[in-house]
N, C-alpha and C positions, 0 to 999 in steps of 0.2 A: 232653256242657258240661252243670255240676252245678251244680246252685240253691238256696238256702237262704235260711228267711225270717227276717224284722228283725218288731221290736217296733212295733205300731201306731203314725204321725207322725198328726199333724195338719198339715189342709190347708186355706188359707183357700179358697173357691170362692164367685164374685162372686155375687149373687143375681141370678133374670132381671127381679128387679123388688122394691126398698124398699118393705115396708110403710107406709103415711103414720100410721100411729097409732104405730107402732116410731120412730116419723122425729122425733113432736110427740117421743112418750115424753124421748126421750133425756136431748135438757137435763135436766128436772127428779130423772133418775134422777142423772145428772153431778153436778149438785148436791147428793141425795140422800149417793151419793158419798164426795166430798168434802167435804163435811162432816164426815161420820164421821170420814174419816184424819184431819183434820186436830184434831174434839175428842182422839184420843191424841195427837197432837202437844200440844200446851194442857196435857196432862197430864203429859206427858216435861218440858216445861219447868215444872214448878209455877205453869199458871195453871189458874184454875177454870173451865173449857169451859161453863159455861149463863151466866155473867159475859159469857163472852167473843159466846158466840152471838147471846145478845139485845145486848148492843151495837152487832156487826155488822151481827148481819142487821134482827134487831127495828126496833129504838132510828131509824135513818133515813128510819121513816114513823111515830112518836110522835107525832109537832109538824108545824106549818109552817113553823117557821123550819128546822128541818134538810131537812124532805123538800122545801123548797125549793132548797135547795144539793146537793141529787141533781140534782134539775133543771137546778141550773145547770152542771152536770158530766156529765148527759146527752149537753151541745149539739157538745163534741168529740167524744166517742166516738163520739157517731151519726154527727158530717159520717167521722171516720176510717177508723172503722167500713165504714161505706155505700162510699166512693171505694176502700177496702180491696176489698172482696167483689168488687168490678166487674172488677179485676186476676186477682182469685183467683181465678173462676171459669174465665176465661178460664186458668188454669193462667200467669201472670205474677202473681209475689209477688213484692212489694213491702214489703218490709220497714225502710224506712228513714222511714219515715213522720213517728218522733219527728225525723228534722232537719227533714225539707221542713216540719213546722208550728215548729217554732225559725225556720227560712230567711223561710216566712210572717208568723211578723210581728218580725223582724229586718224588710221588705223594708216592713213595714204603719207603723210605727214611725217610721221615714224620714221623715213631713211632722210628726208634729207634732215632732220634734227639727228637721230643718232649720229649719222654717217657726213654732216656738212661739207665736210671737203674731198666727197664722192664725185667722181665723174665717170660719163659716159652715156650712149643714149639705152639704153637701157633703163636708166631708172625710171624717167616716167614713165614708161610704160606699165616698172611692177608697182610704181604709186597706184593708178588704174586698176589692177589686178588685186593689189593690198585696200581697197579701196571695197569694192567686189565683195571680198571675204568678212570685211566691217559688215558694210549694211546686209549682208546675207547670216554675220550669226549675231546680231542684234535683233534679228528678224527671226530665228530662231529658237530664242527667247519666249516670243510670245504664243510658234508652232506648236512648244512644247507641251507651256500653259494650258492652250486649244484644246491640245490629240489629247495630253494623256488626265487632263484636272477639269477640260471640257469647261476653262477658263472664258470669258466674254471675249473676241480677239482684239473688239472696240478697245474696252477697258487698262486692256494689257499694253495695247502695240500704245496707245494715245500715255498713257500715267510711264514707261518705259523714254520716251519722248522727253518726259520733265527731268528724268533722270541722266541720258543723254548730254542731255545743260550743263549738268548740273558736273557731271565729268568733266566739261569741259570746263569749266570755270577752274575746276581745280587743277587743270596740269597747266594754264593758261595763268594762272597766279600761282603756281606752285612747281614743279619739277624744269617745265615747258617753257617757263617763260626765259625771252630774253635776257639775258644780265645787261643790254646796252640799251635795253630798249626804250627808259627815261621812262621805270616802273609803268609802262603799260599792259594788262593784259593781254601779251602776245608772245610766240614762238621768235624764230628768227629767218631774217627772207633766206626765201628757196637758190641752191644755184643755180645757175641757167642751165643744165641737163634735167631738173627736176622742174624744171617748164614744159608745160606741152607747146606745141610748136604753129606757133601763128600761123594762121588757115590765109587770113587774105591782108595784106600789110597794110600799115597805115592803121589801121582795125584790132580791135584785145580779142576777133573772134579768132578761136583756135581748133583743131583738128577735132577736138571731143567734139566737133557738129556733125560732122562726120561721120561720126561712131555711135553719132544719138540716131542720127535719120537711118543707118543700116539695121542702126538696131529695134525701126520701127517698120522696115520693110519685114524684118524676121519676123517683130511680135506679129503680120500681117498675114505672113506667111504659116509662123503655128495656129494662132487663135480657127484661120479664116478655113486654112489648106491639108491641116494634119488629123491623123486622130490624137493625135496629144492634147490639141485644142479642141477635139469633137468631146471627147471623156472632162474637162475641165466645166467647161457649158453644161453639159450632161447633169453635172454632178450639183452642181446650181442650181439646174432648174426644177429639178426630181431628184433629190438624194437617195430617195428609195428610190425606185427605177433604178440608180448608177447602182448600185446596191444587189440588187437581182442579177444584173448583167454584169458584174463582179469589178464595177468600178473598185478604188478602195476612194471612201473619202477621206480616210487621212492622212492617203496616201499625196492629195490634194490638198490638203489644207496645206501641209508645209510644203511644196515646190510650189504654190502660190503664192504665199511668205517668202521662202526664198527669193520666188523673180522678181516680188516688188521692192524685197528690204538688200540685194545687191543692185540695181536700178539705181536703186538714192543711192548705196553708199559708192558706186561709180561716180551721179551727179555731184555726189559730195568731194570724190576723191577729184575728178575737173579743175571746181570751184579750186581751191588751192593747190590747184597745179598750174589752174590759168589764169586768169583776168589778178587773181589775189595775191598767192606767192607769198605764202607764210600763210601761218592758223593761227585766225582772231578767233575775238565771240559775235563778229556782226559776222560771221558764218552761216551761224543760225540767223539767214532772212524769210524764212517762213514758204520758201517754196513747199515744203512737204505738202504744209497746208492745200494751197494754192495749187499746188499737184489734183487734187480730188476736184478740187470745181473743174478743172482743165480737161478731165479723164470724164466727167459725165456731161463738161458743156460739151465734148465730142461723140456726144451717143454710147462711149465704154469701144469706140469701134479705131482701131488705129490709126488711120487718115484721114477720118474727123479730130482726134489728138490732134494735129501737126497744127491743122489749122484753127484750133482751139489753143493751142500752146503758142502761136503765134500771133494772135489778141491778146491772149493774156500778158504776155512779155509787154505787149505794145502798151498794156494796160500800166504794164508798174512804169516803164518809162513816162509811161503821157502823167501818172501819178506824179510820178519825181515835178513836172515841167509846171503841173498846175499850182505842186505844193509852193513854186518860186514865182510865179509870174500871175497865181492868182489867188497864191494866200491860204492854201485849198487843206487844211490838215490832214494828218495822216490817217486820220481815226477815219475820215470818210474817201477813202482811195477805198476802206478793207468792205467800208457801208456798199458799197459800187460791187467791190466781188462778189461778198454776202449774199446781197439781193438778184442778183447773175446768176447765182446756184440758186435759189430759192425761186425765184422768176420761170428758170429752163426747166427746174423740177417739176415745178406744177404745170407746165406747157408740156411735160412728157406726158406727166400724166394722161392727162383728156385727148394727147394721143393714143395711145391703151386703153385707156375705160373712154367709155361712153355714161353719162347722167341719167340716170332715168327719177321719176317719178310714180310713187304709189303712194296709198292713203291705208296703210296697217289699218288690222281689222285685230281691234279688243274683246276677248270673250270675258265675261262676267262668273261668276262663280257659282254651279246651281245653288 
């Protein structure tokens, strides 16, 4: 038998233990890389990169009016990301939070649309509960297909998001359309008692932000300090070992999807009962997809997700500023978000793996 050598080839080898310092540095390094790449993009499309970066990354923090809008957008992003991260850590990839967000908004809107004359402080809390129910029910479809039919939850949840958008269109162009809305696809305006109370006077920030922060603390306690969180993480990291230990994989899938769907539905309910005040087609603003970036940028850790949600919310507001002041197209803002996620995934891959070079040996047949 003869042998010959080939050029050195790279191989990723998992590290025994990821460095904590490197893990903490991964998000800022990813932000720096994404910013440099997008600076080049702005030059290519003929925009002033300095003006764009200033408007996008600095202006949201320079006035209370802008920062209050950042806090407003932090709420839904944080809530959805916390729910998704629980599933992601259990290796249950719910990509359909956008649809679950829409269903939560639809369920919550049923009360003020069907009972526009109703009064009482019970209305907005009931709307939030209905939002949780709507999002969880929509996610349960994915859970059923995944557990009983072994369907891929990524594809099923994503397709259900498209279906949810069409359901929203049907309602707003049909039975739930405001007859006095000048033919716009929107519902009636909600009554005062159907609105979540304002938290900070003079802004649109409402009480749902406090609820979101409380649920973030609950997510940290569940995932870091409880046996339930331990079972979910073990089921994701080593499903066979979890099975031998008596952990039910199907149960983990159901629980992960219901938590993620319920969180997204709650965010949708808080949106229609908060800053919008009615059901509109524009309720679908991409929060469900952006929350995936938030979850991973926060390292799937409840505390890290708070910081990444605040940053992504600032990016939303800064993107709006850049579209006005620097004439930046909306697609460029989405490209920045996507490149940020890609840069982070590459950075965290090198935190968890090291690159080794080796020369494979090929043996010819005798």
